[in-house]
mmCIF file as Biopython writes it, N, C-alpha, C and O atoms, coordinates in Angstrom:
data_model
#
loop_
_atom_site.group_PDB
_atom_site.id
_atom_site.type_symbol
_atom_site.label_atom_id
_atom_site.label_alt_id
_atom_site.label_comp_id
_atom_site.label_asym_id
_atom_site.label_entity_id
_atom_site.label_seq_id
_atom_site.pdbx_PDB_ins_code
_atom_site.Cartn_x
_atom_site.Cartn_y
_atom_site.Cartn_z
_atom_site.occupancy
_atom_site.B_iso_or_equiv
_atom_site.auth_seq_id
_atom_site.auth_asym_id
_atom_site.pdbx_PDB_model_num
ATOM 1   N N  . MET A ? 1  ? -21.543 -82.164  -14.178 1.0 0.0 1  A 1 
ATOM 2   C CA . MET A ? 1  ? -21.806 -81.993  -12.911 1.0 0.0 1  A 1 
ATOM 3   C C  . MET A ? 1  ? -21.137 -81.115  -12.102 1.0 0.0 1  A 1 
ATOM 4   O O  . MET A ? 1  ? -21.809 -80.338  -11.424 1.0 0.0 1  A 1 
ATOM 5   N N  . ASP A ? 2  ? -19.710 -81.085  -12.031 1.0 0.0 2  A 1 
ATOM 6   C CA . ASP A ? 2  ? -19.064 -80.417  -11.511 1.0 0.0 2  A 1 
ATOM 7   C C  . ASP A ? 2  ? -19.237 -78.595  -11.411 1.0 0.0 2  A 1 
ATOM 8   O O  . ASP A ? 2  ? -19.345 -77.845  -10.440 1.0 0.0 2  A 1 
ATOM 9   N N  . VAL A ? 3  ? -19.207 -78.383  -12.669 1.0 0.0 3  A 1 
ATOM 10  C CA . VAL A ? 3  ? -19.717 -77.230  -13.036 1.0 0.0 3  A 1 
ATOM 11  C C  . VAL A ? 3  ? -20.566 -76.561  -12.586 1.0 0.0 3  A 1 
ATOM 12  O O  . VAL A ? 3  ? -20.405 -75.350  -12.431 1.0 0.0 3  A 1 
ATOM 13  N N  . LEU A ? 4  ? -21.963 -77.351  -12.184 1.0 0.0 4  A 1 
ATOM 14  C CA . LEU A ? 4  ? -23.241 -77.328  -11.906 1.0 0.0 4  A 1 
ATOM 15  C C  . LEU A ? 4  ? -23.036 -77.067  -10.638 1.0 0.0 4  A 1 
ATOM 16  O O  . LEU A ? 4  ? -23.729 -76.101  -10.320 1.0 0.0 4  A 1 
ATOM 17  N N  . GLU A ? 5  ? -22.264 -77.562  -9.551  1.0 0.0 5  A 1 
ATOM 18  C CA . GLU A ? 5  ? -22.354 -77.922  -8.456  1.0 0.0 5  A 1 
ATOM 19  C C  . GLU A ? 5  ? -21.414 -76.375  -7.905  1.0 0.0 5  A 1 
ATOM 20  O O  . GLU A ? 5  ? -21.599 -75.811  -6.827  1.0 0.0 5  A 1 
ATOM 21  N N  . GLU A ? 6  ? -20.470 -75.972  -8.921  1.0 0.0 6  A 1 
ATOM 22  C CA . GLU A ? 6  ? -19.734 -74.764  -8.593  1.0 0.0 6  A 1 
ATOM 23  C C  . GLU A ? 6  ? -20.344 -73.263  -9.484  1.0 0.0 6  A 1 
ATOM 24  O O  . GLU A ? 6  ? -19.602 -72.283  -9.537  1.0 0.0 6  A 1 
ATOM 25  N N  . ALA A ? 7  ? -21.509 -73.234  -10.036 1.0 0.0 7  A 1 
ATOM 26  C CA . ALA A ? 7  ? -22.457 -72.350  -10.598 1.0 0.0 7  A 1 
ATOM 27  C C  . ALA A ? 7  ? -23.235 -71.734  -9.518  1.0 0.0 7  A 1 
ATOM 28  O O  . ALA A ? 7  ? -23.490 -72.306  -8.458  1.0 0.0 7  A 1 
ATOM 29  N N  . SER A ? 8  ? -23.641 -70.424  -9.861  1.0 0.0 8  A 1 
ATOM 30  C CA . SER A ? 8  ? -24.938 -69.758  -9.265  1.0 0.0 8  A 1 
ATOM 31  C C  . SER A ? 8  ? -25.566 -69.174  -9.995  1.0 0.0 8  A 1 
ATOM 32  O O  . SER A ? 8  ? -25.135 -69.143  -11.148 1.0 0.0 8  A 1 
ATOM 33  N N  . GLY A ? 9  ? -26.733 -68.512  -9.728  1.0 0.0 9  A 1 
ATOM 34  C CA . GLY A ? 9  ? -27.404 -67.349  -10.318 1.0 0.0 9  A 1 
ATOM 35  C C  . GLY A ? 9  ? -27.666 -67.845  -11.916 1.0 0.0 9  A 1 
ATOM 36  O O  . GLY A ? 9  ? -28.214 -68.904  -12.224 1.0 0.0 9  A 1 
ATOM 37  N N  . LYS A ? 10 ? -27.336 -67.198  -12.518 1.0 0.0 10 A 1 
ATOM 38  C CA . LYS A ? 10 ? -27.884 -67.346  -14.086 1.0 0.0 10 A 1 
ATOM 39  C C  . LYS A ? 10 ? -26.639 -68.488  -14.642 1.0 0.0 10 A 1 
ATOM 40  O O  . LYS A ? 10 ? -26.965 -69.536  -15.199 1.0 0.0 10 A 1 
ATOM 41  N N  . ALA A ? 11 ? -25.693 -68.240  -14.484 1.0 0.0 11 A 1 
ATOM 42  C CA . ALA A ? 11 ? -25.142 -69.642  -14.894 1.0 0.0 11 A 1 
ATOM 43  C C  . ALA A ? 11 ? -25.522 -71.163  -14.311 1.0 0.0 11 A 1 
ATOM 44  O O  . ALA A ? 11 ? -25.576 -72.162  -15.028 1.0 0.0 11 A 1 
ATOM 45  N N  . PHE A ? 12 ? -25.730 -71.150  -13.123 1.0 0.0 12 A 1 
ATOM 46  C CA . PHE A ? 12 ? -26.384 -72.078  -12.642 1.0 0.0 12 A 1 
ATOM 47  C C  . PHE A ? 12 ? -27.654 -72.776  -13.570 1.0 0.0 12 A 1 
ATOM 48  O O  . PHE A ? 12 ? -27.818 -73.972  -13.812 1.0 0.0 12 A 1 
ATOM 49  N N  . ASP A ? 13 ? -28.435 -71.691  -13.974 1.0 0.0 13 A 1 
ATOM 50  C CA . ASP A ? 13 ? -29.658 -72.000  -14.719 1.0 0.0 13 A 1 
ATOM 51  C C  . ASP A ? 13 ? -29.113 -72.643  -16.145 1.0 0.0 13 A 1 
ATOM 52  O O  . ASP A ? 13 ? -29.233 -73.738  -16.693 1.0 0.0 13 A 1 
ATOM 53  N N  . THR A ? 14 ? -28.404 -71.304  -16.485 1.0 0.0 14 A 1 
ATOM 54  C CA . THR A ? 14 ? -27.914 -72.293  -17.981 1.0 0.0 14 A 1 
ATOM 55  C C  . THR A ? 14 ? -27.566 -73.481  -18.128 1.0 0.0 14 A 1 
ATOM 56  O O  . THR A ? 14 ? -27.882 -74.150  -19.112 1.0 0.0 14 A 1 
ATOM 57  N N  . VAL A ? 15 ? -26.767 -73.959  -17.030 1.0 0.0 15 A 1 
ATOM 58  C CA . VAL A ? 15 ? -25.618 -75.375  -17.109 1.0 0.0 15 A 1 
ATOM 59  C C  . VAL A ? 15 ? -26.683 -76.247  -17.296 1.0 0.0 15 A 1 
ATOM 60  O O  . VAL A ? 15 ? -26.955 -77.078  -18.162 1.0 0.0 15 A 1 
ATOM 61  N N  . TYR A ? 16 ? -27.442 -75.701  -15.857 1.0 0.0 16 A 1 
ATOM 62  C CA . TYR A ? 16 ? -29.080 -76.954  -15.622 1.0 0.0 16 A 1 
ATOM 63  C C  . TYR A ? 16 ? -29.762 -77.186  -16.621 1.0 0.0 16 A 1 
ATOM 64  O O  . TYR A ? 16 ? -30.087 -78.372  -16.673 1.0 0.0 16 A 1 
ATOM 65  N N  . LEU A ? 17 ? -30.240 -76.395  -17.696 1.0 0.0 17 A 1 
ATOM 66  C CA . LEU A ? 17 ? -31.146 -76.554  -18.596 1.0 0.0 17 A 1 
ATOM 67  C C  . LEU A ? 17 ? -30.266 -76.982  -19.602 1.0 0.0 17 A 1 
ATOM 68  O O  . LEU A ? 17 ? -30.812 -77.741  -20.402 1.0 0.0 17 A 1 
ATOM 69  N N  . GLN A ? 18 ? -29.340 -76.795  -19.776 1.0 0.0 18 A 1 
ATOM 70  C CA . GLN A ? 18 ? -28.568 -77.481  -21.055 1.0 0.0 18 A 1 
ATOM 71  C C  . GLN A ? 18 ? -27.982 -78.910  -20.449 1.0 0.0 18 A 1 
ATOM 72  O O  . GLN A ? 18 ? -27.184 -79.466  -21.204 1.0 0.0 18 A 1 
ATOM 73  N N  . LEU A ? 19 ? -28.243 -79.546  -19.273 1.0 0.0 19 A 1 
ATOM 74  C CA . LEU A ? 19 ? -28.042 -80.807  -19.045 1.0 0.0 19 A 1 
ATOM 75  C C  . LEU A ? 19 ? -29.496 -81.511  -19.133 1.0 0.0 19 A 1 
ATOM 76  O O  . LEU A ? 19 ? -29.630 -82.722  -19.308 1.0 0.0 19 A 1 
ATOM 77  N N  . MET A ? 20 ? -30.568 -80.602  -18.991 1.0 0.0 20 A 1 
ATOM 78  C CA . MET A ? 20 ? -31.899 -81.010  -18.906 1.0 0.0 20 A 1 
ATOM 79  C C  . MET A ? 20 ? -32.070 -81.880  -20.078 1.0 0.0 20 A 1 
ATOM 80  O O  . MET A ? 20 ? -32.188 -83.099  -20.202 1.0 0.0 20 A 1 
ATOM 81  N N  . VAL A ? 21 ? -32.037 -80.431  -21.291 1.0 0.0 21 A 1 
ATOM 82  C CA . VAL A ? 21 ? -31.951 -80.643  -22.659 1.0 0.0 21 A 1 
ATOM 83  C C  . VAL A ? 21 ? -31.438 -81.912  -23.304 1.0 0.0 21 A 1 
ATOM 84  O O  . VAL A ? 21 ? -32.011 -82.494  -24.225 1.0 0.0 21 A 1 
ATOM 85  N N  . LYS A ? 22 ? -30.321 -82.281  -22.743 1.0 0.0 22 A 1 
ATOM 86  C CA . LYS A ? 22 ? -29.306 -83.684  -23.064 1.0 0.0 22 A 1 
ATOM 87  C C  . LYS A ? 22 ? -29.990 -84.427  -22.626 1.0 0.0 22 A 1 
ATOM 88  O O  . LYS A ? 22 ? -30.190 -85.316  -23.453 1.0 0.0 22 A 1 
ATOM 89  N N  . HIS A ? 23 ? -30.766 -84.671  -21.278 1.0 0.0 23 A 1 
ATOM 90  C CA . HIS A ? 23 ? -31.121 -85.897  -20.732 1.0 0.0 23 A 1 
ATOM 91  C C  . HIS A ? 23 ? -32.564 -86.310  -21.477 1.0 0.0 23 A 1 
ATOM 92  O O  . HIS A ? 23 ? -32.849 -87.472  -21.767 1.0 0.0 23 A 1 
ATOM 93  N N  . HIS A ? 24 ? -33.456 -85.110  -21.744 1.0 0.0 24 A 1 
ATOM 94  C CA . HIS A ? 24 ? -34.815 -85.392  -22.562 1.0 0.0 24 A 1 
ATOM 95  C C  . HIS A ? 24 ? -34.513 -85.948  -23.876 1.0 0.0 24 A 1 
ATOM 96  O O  . HIS A ? 24 ? -35.161 -86.873  -24.365 1.0 0.0 24 A 1 
ATOM 97  N N  . GLU A ? 25 ? -33.426 -85.323  -24.498 1.0 0.0 25 A 1 
ATOM 98  C CA . GLU A ? 25 ? -32.994 -86.278  -25.832 1.0 0.0 25 A 1 
ATOM 99  C C  . GLU A ? 25 ? -32.538 -87.470  -25.608 1.0 0.0 25 A 1 
ATOM 100 O O  . GLU A ? 25 ? -32.968 -88.340  -26.364 1.0 0.0 25 A 1 
ATOM 101 N N  . GLY A ? 26 ? -31.649 -87.849  -24.641 1.0 0.0 26 A 1 
ATOM 102 C CA . GLY A ? 26 ? -31.493 -89.372  -24.282 1.0 0.0 26 A 1 
ATOM 103 C C  . GLY A ? 26 ? -32.984 -90.033  -24.225 1.0 0.0 26 A 1 
ATOM 104 O O  . GLY A ? 26 ? -33.237 -91.021  -24.915 1.0 0.0 26 A 1 
ATOM 105 N N  . ILE A ? 27 ? -33.742 -89.570  -23.557 1.0 0.0 27 A 1 
ATOM 106 C CA . ILE A ? 27 ? -35.014 -90.274  -23.021 1.0 0.0 27 A 1 
ATOM 107 C C  . ILE A ? 27 ? -35.858 -90.180  -24.332 1.0 0.0 27 A 1 
ATOM 108 O O  . ILE A ? 27 ? -36.836 -90.927  -24.346 1.0 0.0 27 A 1 
ATOM 109 N N  . VAL A ? 28 ? -35.716 -89.612  -25.137 1.0 0.0 28 A 1 
ATOM 110 C CA . VAL A ? 28 ? -36.682 -89.841  -26.547 1.0 0.0 28 A 1 
ATOM 111 C C  . VAL A ? 28 ? -35.697 -90.902  -27.309 1.0 0.0 28 A 1 
ATOM 112 O O  . VAL A ? 28 ? -36.224 -91.944  -27.697 1.0 0.0 28 A 1 
ATOM 113 N N  . GLU A ? 29 ? -34.457 -90.728  -27.521 1.0 0.0 29 A 1 
ATOM 114 C CA . GLU A ? 29 ? -33.801 -92.042  -28.142 1.0 0.0 29 A 1 
ATOM 115 C C  . GLU A ? 29 ? -34.234 -93.166  -27.479 1.0 0.0 29 A 1 
ATOM 116 O O  . GLU A ? 29 ? -35.007 -93.993  -27.963 1.0 0.0 29 A 1 
ATOM 117 N N  . MET A ? 30 ? -33.717 -93.215  -26.307 1.0 0.0 30 A 1 
ATOM 118 C CA . MET A ? 30 ? -34.469 -94.653  -25.620 1.0 0.0 30 A 1 
ATOM 119 C C  . MET A ? 30 ? -35.782 -95.154  -25.743 1.0 0.0 30 A 1 
ATOM 120 O O  . MET A ? 30 ? -36.098 -96.342  -25.684 1.0 0.0 30 A 1 
ATOM 121 N N  . ALA A ? 31 ? -36.599 -94.105  -25.932 1.0 0.0 31 A 1 
ATOM 122 C CA . ALA A ? 31 ? -37.805 -94.403  -26.072 1.0 0.0 31 A 1 
ATOM 123 C C  . ALA A ? 31 ? -38.313 -94.951  -27.445 1.0 0.0 31 A 1 
ATOM 124 O O  . ALA A ? 31 ? -39.212 -95.792  -27.470 1.0 0.0 31 A 1 
ATOM 125 N N  . LYS A ? 32 ? -37.747 -94.482  -28.564 1.0 0.0 32 A 1 
ATOM 126 C CA . LYS A ? 32 ? -37.734 -94.983  -29.835 1.0 0.0 32 A 1 
ATOM 127 C C  . LYS A ? 32 ? -37.268 -96.302  -29.938 1.0 0.0 32 A 1 
ATOM 128 O O  . LYS A ? 32 ? -37.881 -97.182  -30.542 1.0 0.0 32 A 1 
ATOM 129 N N  . THR A ? 33 ? -36.096 -96.474  -29.307 1.0 0.0 33 A 1 
ATOM 130 C CA . THR A ? 33 ? -35.380 -97.850  -29.254 1.0 0.0 33 A 1 
ATOM 131 C C  . THR A ? 33 ? -36.274 -98.699  -28.570 1.0 0.0 33 A 1 
ATOM 132 O O  . THR A ? 33 ? -36.458 -99.726  -29.223 1.0 0.0 33 A 1 
ATOM 133 N N  . GLU A ? 34 ? -36.826 -98.675  -27.639 1.0 0.0 34 A 1 
ATOM 134 C CA . GLU A ? 34 ? -37.976 -99.307  -27.081 1.0 0.0 34 A 1 
ATOM 135 C C  . GLU A ? 34 ? -39.017 -99.657  -27.755 1.0 0.0 34 A 1 
ATOM 136 O O  . GLU A ? 34 ? -39.322 -100.850 -27.731 1.0 0.0 34 A 1 
ATOM 137 N N  . GLN A ? 35 ? -39.700 -98.866  -28.405 1.0 0.0 35 A 1 
ATOM 138 C CA . GLN A ? 35 ? -40.887 -98.918  -29.346 1.0 0.0 35 A 1 
ATOM 139 C C  . GLN A ? 35 ? -40.634 -99.877  -30.711 1.0 0.0 35 A 1 
ATOM 140 O O  . GLN A ? 35 ? -41.473 -100.534 -31.328 1.0 0.0 35 A 1 
ATOM 141 N N  . SER A ? 36 ? -39.078 -99.722  -30.992 1.0 0.0 36 A 1 
ATOM 142 C CA . SER A ? 36 ? -38.898 -100.704 -32.229 1.0 0.0 36 A 1 
ATOM 143 C C  . SER A ? 36 ? -38.274 -102.068 -31.566 1.0 0.0 36 A 1 
ATOM 144 O O  . SER A ? 36 ? -38.563 -103.186 -31.994 1.0 0.0 36 A 1 
ATOM 145 N N  . ASP A ? 37 ? -37.565 -101.883 -30.693 1.0 0.0 37 A 1 
ATOM 146 C CA . ASP A ? 37 ? -37.006 -103.157 -30.332 1.0 0.0 37 A 1 
ATOM 147 C C  . ASP A ? 37 ? -37.205 -104.156 -28.976 1.0 0.0 37 A 1 
ATOM 148 O O  . ASP A ? 37 ? -36.752 -105.274 -28.732 1.0 0.0 37 A 1 
ATOM 149 N N  . GLY A ? 38 ? -38.110 -103.223 -28.184 1.0 0.0 38 A 1 
ATOM 150 C CA . GLY A ? 38 ? -38.508 -103.572 -26.970 1.0 0.0 38 A 1 
ATOM 151 C C  . GLY A ? 38 ? -39.720 -104.859 -26.863 1.0 0.0 38 A 1 
ATOM 152 O O  . GLY A ? 38 ? -40.491 -105.086 -27.796 1.0 0.0 38 A 1 
ATOM 153 N N  . THR A ? 39 ? -39.728 -105.593 -25.640 1.0 0.0 39 A 1 
ATOM 154 C CA . THR A ? 39 ? -40.695 -106.715 -25.689 1.0 0.0 39 A 1 
ATOM 155 C C  . THR A ? 39 ? -41.310 -106.886 -24.243 1.0 0.0 39 A 1 
ATOM 156 O O  . THR A ? 39 ? -41.989 -107.833 -23.847 1.0 0.0 39 A 1 
ATOM 157 N N  . TYR A ? 40 ? -40.903 -105.704 -23.510 1.0 0.0 40 A 1 
ATOM 158 C CA . TYR A ? 40 ? -42.040 -105.623 -22.244 1.0 0.0 40 A 1 
ATOM 159 C C  . TYR A ? 40 ? -43.016 -104.628 -22.329 1.0 0.0 40 A 1 
ATOM 160 O O  . TYR A ? 40 ? -42.740 -103.436 -22.190 1.0 0.0 40 A 1 
ATOM 161 N N  . GLU A ? 41 ? -44.163 -105.053 -22.554 1.0 0.0 41 A 1 
ATOM 162 C CA . GLU A ? 41 ? -45.203 -104.485 -22.877 1.0 0.0 41 A 1 
ATOM 163 C C  . GLU A ? 41 ? -45.435 -102.895 -21.936 1.0 0.0 41 A 1 
ATOM 164 O O  . GLU A ? 41 ? -45.821 -101.866 -22.490 1.0 0.0 41 A 1 
ATOM 165 N N  . PRO A ? 42 ? -45.088 -102.996 -20.359 1.0 0.0 42 A 1 
ATOM 166 C CA . PRO A ? 42 ? -45.498 -101.810 -19.877 1.0 0.0 42 A 1 
ATOM 167 C C  . PRO A ? 42 ? -44.229 -100.769 -20.298 1.0 0.0 42 A 1 
ATOM 168 O O  . PRO A ? 42 ? -44.539 -99.599  -20.523 1.0 0.0 42 A 1 
ATOM 169 N N  . ALA A ? 43 ? -43.110 -101.083 -20.385 1.0 0.0 43 A 1 
ATOM 170 C CA . ALA A ? 43 ? -41.903 -100.409 -21.072 1.0 0.0 43 A 1 
ATOM 171 C C  . ALA A ? 43 ? -42.474 -99.823  -22.523 1.0 0.0 43 A 1 
ATOM 172 O O  . ALA A ? 43 ? -42.428 -98.637  -22.848 1.0 0.0 43 A 1 
ATOM 173 N N  . LYS A ? 44 ? -42.879 -100.624 -23.119 1.0 0.0 44 A 1 
ATOM 174 C CA . LYS A ? 44 ? -43.168 -100.007 -24.538 1.0 0.0 44 A 1 
ATOM 175 C C  . LYS A ? 44 ? -44.332 -99.061  -24.607 1.0 0.0 44 A 1 
ATOM 176 O O  . LYS A ? 44 ? -44.407 -98.127  -25.405 1.0 0.0 44 A 1 
ATOM 177 N N  . ASP A ? 45 ? -45.347 -99.416  -23.596 1.0 0.0 45 A 1 
ATOM 178 C CA . ASP A ? 45 ? -46.338 -98.775  -23.169 1.0 0.0 45 A 1 
ATOM 179 C C  . ASP A ? 45 ? -45.969 -96.869  -22.594 1.0 0.0 45 A 1 
ATOM 180 O O  . ASP A ? 45 ? -46.519 -95.786  -22.795 1.0 0.0 45 A 1 
ATOM 181 N N  . MET A ? 46 ? -44.935 -97.273  -21.944 1.0 0.0 46 A 1 
ATOM 182 C CA . MET A ? 46 ? -44.533 -95.797  -21.618 1.0 0.0 46 A 1 
ATOM 183 C C  . MET A ? 46 ? -43.270 -95.114  -22.767 1.0 0.0 46 A 1 
ATOM 184 O O  . MET A ? 46 ? -42.857 -93.954  -22.739 1.0 0.0 46 A 1 
ATOM 185 N N  . ALA A ? 47 ? -43.021 -95.738  -23.319 1.0 0.0 47 A 1 
ATOM 186 C CA . ALA A ? 47 ? -42.091 -95.195  -24.684 1.0 0.0 47 A 1 
ATOM 187 C C  . ALA A ? 47 ? -42.937 -94.484  -25.650 1.0 0.0 47 A 1 
ATOM 188 O O  . ALA A ? 47 ? -42.604 -93.488  -26.291 1.0 0.0 47 A 1 
ATOM 189 N N  . ASP A ? 48 ? -44.502 -95.330  -25.706 1.0 0.0 48 A 1 
ATOM 190 C CA . ASP A ? 48 ? -45.396 -94.497  -26.399 1.0 0.0 48 A 1 
ATOM 191 C C  . ASP A ? 48 ? -45.944 -93.208  -26.009 1.0 0.0 48 A 1 
ATOM 192 O O  . ASP A ? 48 ? -46.214 -92.304  -26.800 1.0 0.0 48 A 1 
ATOM 193 N N  . ASP A ? 49 ? -46.122 -93.167  -24.529 1.0 0.0 49 A 1 
ATOM 194 C CA . ASP A ? 49 ? -46.541 -91.978  -23.853 1.0 0.0 49 A 1 
ATOM 195 C C  . ASP A ? 49 ? -45.262 -90.919  -23.672 1.0 0.0 49 A 1 
ATOM 196 O O  . ASP A ? 49 ? -45.428 -89.742  -23.351 1.0 0.0 49 A 1 
ATOM 197 N N  . ILE A ? 50 ? -44.058 -91.479  -23.908 1.0 0.0 50 A 1 
ATOM 198 C CA . ILE A ? 50 ? -42.852 -90.646  -23.923 1.0 0.0 50 A 1 
ATOM 199 C C  . ILE A ? 50 ? -43.225 -89.797  -25.386 1.0 0.0 50 A 1 
ATOM 200 O O  . ILE A ? 50 ? -43.334 -88.572  -25.448 1.0 0.0 50 A 1 
ATOM 201 N N  . MET A ? 51 ? -43.352 -90.523  -26.270 1.0 0.0 51 A 1 
ATOM 202 C CA . MET A ? 51 ? -43.211 -90.228  -27.817 1.0 0.0 51 A 1 
ATOM 203 C C  . MET A ? 51 ? -44.367 -88.881  -28.143 1.0 0.0 51 A 1 
ATOM 204 O O  . MET A ? 51 ? -44.313 -87.820  -28.765 1.0 0.0 51 A 1 
ATOM 205 N N  . LEU A ? 52 ? -45.156 -89.444  -27.525 1.0 0.0 52 A 1 
ATOM 206 C CA . LEU A ? 52 ? -46.623 -88.879  -27.885 1.0 0.0 52 A 1 
ATOM 207 C C  . LEU A ? 52 ? -46.328 -86.968  -26.872 1.0 0.0 52 A 1 
ATOM 208 O O  . LEU A ? 52 ? -46.425 -85.790  -27.217 1.0 0.0 52 A 1 
ATOM 209 N N  . SER A ? 53 ? -46.000 -87.620  -25.729 1.0 0.0 53 A 1 
ATOM 210 C CA . SER A ? 53 ? -45.444 -85.949  -25.318 1.0 0.0 53 A 1 
ATOM 211 C C  . SER A ? 53 ? -44.537 -85.261  -25.947 1.0 0.0 53 A 1 
ATOM 212 O O  . SER A ? 53 ? -44.521 -84.032  -25.887 1.0 0.0 53 A 1 
ATOM 213 N N  . GLU A ? 54 ? -43.709 -85.923  -26.597 1.0 0.0 54 A 1 
ATOM 214 C CA . GLU A ? 54 ? -42.333 -85.087  -27.376 1.0 0.0 54 A 1 
ATOM 215 C C  . GLU A ? 54 ? -43.105 -84.268  -28.823 1.0 0.0 54 A 1 
ATOM 216 O O  . GLU A ? 54 ? -42.566 -83.499  -29.619 1.0 0.0 54 A 1 
ATOM 217 N N  . ARG A ? 55 ? -44.629 -84.795  -28.791 1.0 0.0 55 A 1 
ATOM 218 C CA . ARG A ? 55 ? -45.161 -83.653  -29.997 1.0 0.0 55 A 1 
ATOM 219 C C  . ARG A ? 55 ? -45.512 -82.327  -29.849 1.0 0.0 55 A 1 
ATOM 220 O O  . ARG A ? 55 ? -45.866 -81.669  -30.827 1.0 0.0 55 A 1 
#
């Protein structure tokens, strides 16, 4: 995040997109775990939605 705060222009865009890709990859992994191990139905439904949007 420090790099992002100090960046501007194209460098900012590049760092921001790299961070967002990592963020979304983490969400997909969390959704997979929720699908297989979760017990709270609304969270499992959200995990299903996330995985559908990943396709």
